[in-house]
N, C-alpha and C positions, 0 to 999 in steps of 0.2 A: 583536305580533310586529315589526311594522314599526319602530316606535319603538325597540325593542330593539336591533334591527340597525343603525338610524340612529345610536345613540349609542355603539356599539360603538368607533368610533373615539376619541371623547373618552374613553371608560373606560379604552382601551389607553394612550392619552397619559398620562392621570393616572397610571397604574400606571408606566409608564415612567420619569415624573418622581420616584418614590419610590426613590432611589439606594441606600438603606441595606437596604431591602427586597430589590431586586434582586440587589445583591451578596452578601447573605446568603443567597439561593436559590442564586446561582452556586457558592456556597463549600457549599453543601448537597449541591448535584448531584456536585461534585466528591468531595466527603467519601464520600458514598452510594456514587458509581461505584468508589471505591478499597475500601471497606469489601466490597462484592459481589465484586470481584476477589479480595482476600485470602480470603474464605470460600470462593470456588470453589478456588483453588488450595490451601487447606487440606484441602478435601475430596476434591480427586484423589488419585490414586494415584503421585503423581510424586516423593514424598519416597524411594522406595526406587529409584527409576530414576537412573541416571546419564547425565549429559552425553556420557560416552564411549559410549555404546550407542544413541544417537539415531539415529531413522530418516531416510529419505530420503537416505541417503548422506552426513549431516553427523558422524554418530558417529566413522568412521575418521579424518577430516581434523581432528575436534577433538582426536582421540587423538594424533594426530602432532603437533600444535601444543603439546598440554599434555606429552607426554612427550620428545618429541625437539626441541621449537621447530623444526619443519620442517613446509612443505607436503606432503610426499611421504607420502602416503596408500596404502593397498593395502585391496582389498576394497570400494570405493566401489559398484561396480555389481554388481548381483544375478548370481549364479553365475559370475563373473570373478573371476579372481584376479591380474591386472596392477595395476601402481602407476602412481601420476601424482600431478600438483601442481595440476591445475584441475578435480578432479571437482565440487567446490563453489567458488563464489566467495568470495574470502578473508576478508571482514570480519566476516561472523556468525560463523565457526569460531574466528576471531583473538580477537575479543571475548569469547566464551565461555569460550575455554581461559584468558586472562588473568584473568576474573571468578573462574574456578574456583579460581586459586591463592590467591584472597582468601577465598571463601565455601564451598569445597569442590565436589564434583561432583555435587550432588543436583540433579536437574531443578526440584524443588520449591524450593529455595534461590535458584536462578537465576531462577525465575519471580517470587518475591516481591521480589528485588532490582530485576528489570528493571520490574517494575511499579511499585514506589517511585518509582523514578527518573524513568519517563516520565509519572507522574502528576505528580509535583511541576513538570516542565518545563512540562505542558500547563497547569497550573493558574497557573503564572506567565504564560505566554502569553495566557490566556483573560483574566485579570483586567487584564493590561496593555492589551488591546483594548477591555474594558470601560470603563476610566479614559479610554482614548483617545476614545471615543465620547460624553464628557460634552457636555451639550448636545443630544442627540439621542436622547430617550426612547425613541422606537418602535424604533429600531435597538437599543439596549441591551435591550430587553424581547424582541425578536426573537432575540437573541444567546443569552440565556438559555434560551429555549424550544427554539432548535437544539441547544445543549449538553445539555440534558437529554434531548431524544429521541435523539441520538446515543450520548452516554456510558452512557445506562441501557437502550440497548438489547441485547437477547440474543445478537445475533449478534456485535455489536462486543465484549460483555464475554467472550463464549465464546473468539473469536479473538485477542483482545489479550494475554490471559493465556498462551497458549500460547508455547513456546520452540523448538517442532519443524519449523518452516517460517518464511519470510522476512515472509509477509504479517502475522504478529503485531507485527513491527516497524513493517511499513508503515502500518500503522492509526494509530499514535502519531504517526509521523514526519509523515504527511500533514496531521493535526491541528496539530501544533505549526508546520509549514513555514509552512501558508497562514494560519494565526492571526497568525505574526508578519510574514508580507507584507502582511496587511489592515492591521496596525498601520502600518507605514512608508508604506504608500499612502494610508492616512487622514491621517497627519501631513503629508504633501507636498500632498495635496488642501487642507489647511486652512492651511498656511503656507507660506511661499518657501523656508527653508534648513532642510536637516535636520541632526541634531546627529552629535557622534562615535559616540554610541551606536547610533543609527539605521544609520550605515555599518558599524559593527561587526554589528549584526544581519543587514546584507544579505550582508556576507562569509560569515557564517554560514550563510546561506541557499545562497549557491553551493556552500559545502563540504557541505551537505546534498546537494546536487543530485549531486555527484560521489560521496558515499558509496552513493546509490542502486543506482548501478552494481556498484558492489563488494559489494553485497547481494546483487543479482538481476540477472544481465546482460542477461536481455531488457527491461530497464528503461534501457538506454543511450539511447534517443530520448528518453524521458520525463526521465531525469537531465539531458540536454542543454537541454531547454525549461525545467527547473526552474532552470537556471543563467541562462539566457537572460531569464526572466520578472522577476527583479529589475534586470538590465543595461537592458533595454528599456521598464520600466514606470515605472522611478525614473531622475531626472535625476541622473547620476553624472559624474565626471571621466572623461575618455577613457581615461586610464591604468588606471583602475580598471575599467573596462568589459573591459579586456584581461585584466587580471591575474584576473578572476573565472573565466575560463577554464584558468587554468595548472593548479590542482590536477588536475583531470581530464585534462589531457594529460600530466601527470607520472605518474599514478597509470597510464593506458594505456602508457605508455612502461616503467614498472617491470612492470606484468602481462605486457607481451609479452616483457620480458626474460627473466622467470622462466619461461615457457614454451621461450624459446630456450635457454637454459641447459640444460633439463633434457631436452627433446625436438630440440633442433636446428632447430625452426620456429618462427615469430612467429604466437601466437594470441591472439585478445584476450577471448574469451569462457570459457564453462565447456563442459568436456567433456561432461557430463550434458545440454547443450542436444540433442544427437543423437537420444537415446533418447526425450527429451519430445516433439520433434517427430515422431518416428514414432508415439509414443502418441496423437499428435492427428491423425495422417494415414494410416489403413489401413483395410483392408476390415472389419475386426473392431470398431474404434472407430465406423465407420460405422453399425454394427448395434446395438452397445451403448450408445452415449452418448445421452442423460444418465443412463441407467437404472443402470449399474453402473460401480463405480470400476476406471478404465482400467489400474490397476496389475495387475489380474487378466490383462491380455494377457501380460505377462511372467512371473508367477509361478504360472500356472495353466494346466490342460491343456483345460479347458472351462469355459462358462459357460450357465447357463440363463435366458432372457429370462423375463419375467412371462406373456409370451403362449404360453410353453412350448416356443418353439423353442430348440434347443440349439446351441449355437455350438462347433467345435471349433478350439482354439487351438494353436500351434506350440510344442514342447517345447523351450524355448529353453536349457535344461540340456545338450541333447544337439545341437541346431542352431547353437549360437554358432559362427562361426569363431574360430579361434585368433589372437585380436588379439595384436598386439606392444605396442601403446601404446592409452592413452586416447584418443587423437585417430582412429585407426583405428576404435576402437568407436564414437566420435562421426560418422565420417565413414560408416562402414557404415548405421548406421540413420537418419542425415539423407538419404542416397542412397535409402533404401526408402519413406521417407516423401513425398520430393520425386516420385519416380517414379511412386508411386501417384496422386498430385495429376496430373500429367502424362497418366497412362494413364486417369484416372476424373475429368475436370473437372466432370462434371454431379454427381456424387456428392460430390466434394470441396467444390464450392459449396453444395451443401445441406447438408452437415455444417458447414460455416462458417457458414450462417445459423441452424443450431440452436445453435451456440455464442454467437453473437450475441444470439439469443434467452435464454439463460441469463444473459449478462451484463446484459441491459438489460430483461428482462420476466419472466423467471422467478420466481415467488415462494417455491417449494419447496426443500428441501435438496437439492443436487446435490454428488455423484452422490445419487440416490435409494436406492441399496443399497451396501454396501462389498463383498460377498462374492459368490460366483457364483451361489449357489442360492437360489432364493427361499423366504423364511422362515429362512435361516442367520445373519442379522444379529442380534446381541444387541439387547435394547430397552433400549438406552441413552437414549432420548429418549421422553418422555410425549407423548400427544396433544395435550395441553396446551402442552408446550413447543414442539412443532412449529408449532402454530398459532400461538403468540406470535411465534415467530421469523418465519413468513410474514408474519404482520400487521407487524410493524416494517419488514421488507423493503418491503412494500408503501406505507408511511409514507414510507420514505426514498427511495423511487422517486418519490413525488411532489415531495420537494424536488429531486430529481435533474431531472426533466423541468420544474420550475419555473426552474431554474438554466439549463437548455439553453433555454428560451423567452426570459430575460432575456437571455442571451447572443445568441441569434439577434436581438431587437428592438435591442439597442445596435449591433449590426453593421450591419443594415438602416438605422438612422437615422443612424450614423456619429457619434454624440455622444461627447462627453468619457470614456465608458466603453468604446469600442470596442476599445482594447487590452486590459484585463483580459477582455472578452468572447472576443476572440480567443484569446487564452492558455487559456481553458478549453476550448474546443472542442480546441487543440492537445494538451492535457493528456489529455483524454478519448481522444482519438484513440491518442495513443501508448500509453497505458495499454490500450486494448481489442485494438490490432493483434496482440500477440503471443499473446493469448488465441484470436483469431479463427483464427490458424494452429495453435495447440498445442491446447489445452484449458482450460475455464473450470469451476471447482468454487465452491462457496460462499464458502470462504475467499479466492478471487480477487475474487468479487463485491463483499465487504464493504468493502474498501479503496476501491472506485469510488464507491459509495455516500456512504462518510464524505468522500471528496472533494469530492464534490459539495456536501455539506452545510457542509461548512467552507468552500467557495469563494463562498458566497453574500453575505458581507461585502464582497467584492472586485468583486461584480457590483452592489451598491448603497452605492457609496461616497458620503459625505454632500457635498452640494453647498451651498457656502456662499461668501460674498463674502470678500476680503481683510478687510474692516473688522471682520466678526465672527468672524475665525479666531482672534485673540490670546485672545477671551474664551472659545472653546469647546475649545481644545487646552490641556492640562497642560504648562506649560513644563517642558523639558527640563532636567536638571542639567548636561548637557554643551553646549558652545559650539556653535554651528551653523557648516556648513561649507557655502560656495558654490560649487556645481558648475560644472564647464563646460557651456555650452549643447550 
């Protein structure tokens, strides 16, 4: 046994040197992942559903854009009939409405199209990183193994094919973003000058950081860090560093002007955020979370915990004030949530710790139940499916804590990888903070685990001398650019 363990590094090295085999395995993982996604979409009942009827407030916004080319949507909030322009951040509804003009309004057709596009982009990014790591067989082998674990994971497959919530986009966007960033940083580590293509990728990464905010406004800090990462991790001309932030600034000005033109006041987020904050901070959530879906606080009159305790809930169809605008609705619920935190600091802290437990440690499906009464949930998932999902989350958390340990190690040593390590901690903190204030479900946890897995190449960048760089990096077809120091 000892001899076998001692020989593992040599065996892994030899396996990593088999380039054709590893490339074939990576392609196989990508194709198998795509096939499973398409089968899951085909088996779902989405083909008869219209994107104009989507849940979580998206349907009315998509309908307004599709039918009237306007952001003004009515009926976004449950049991309320006012209209507004900021019920949901505009990018996802706009993209879906424009796609509907080409492929129709079926959620199934949209899921197929989205899956094919993102799988092609992800495949190109992973193959590019694989080629960039030529001369580093162990890193190539690790890349294939991490890709297999991530792309074939049940929770990744389940959430990535959905079209009904933002995290379905974030999963693949994170994978593509961090893979491309790893490509550019690896090329910079191995040679002095980056090419025009590399700089084009960096600009694309900055635009991706901007789009994150317009997909989900709680990612505003995360988006800023996503723009800052290529700016500070890569040697760039000073003018380009400034220009990388301009799209986000222009987008914020535009979004503020949209709200000002409609409401007479500048607002930069989504009006849905107020109710979401209330869902995360109130006495009912303190008792229910993570056992029961928090939507029941708004649309139900009572819920029963597994312990047998019955929790009476307010009847919002009666108790809603007569809101004149979406921002009155936002401010009303945001105030309720903030006031509960101020009045109950100990309970609010305990609840936040529970949310952090879900984000970083809980292996099970959250929420544990969708409906308010025990036994009322349909049997959508077999025991084997739930166990497979929990097992995948445990394995992905191993990668998460491995990345966390590497990041802390680099920071303590202050070696040449301390900057990527610092950005990993910034990304994790910026992603987790809104869910500690609001609430975290499994669909929110999965992107965090994927983020950690695809960030590992950034924490294990090759170490080489300039004399070997030319032999290990595939030359770019584009001429190099010398950046300002």
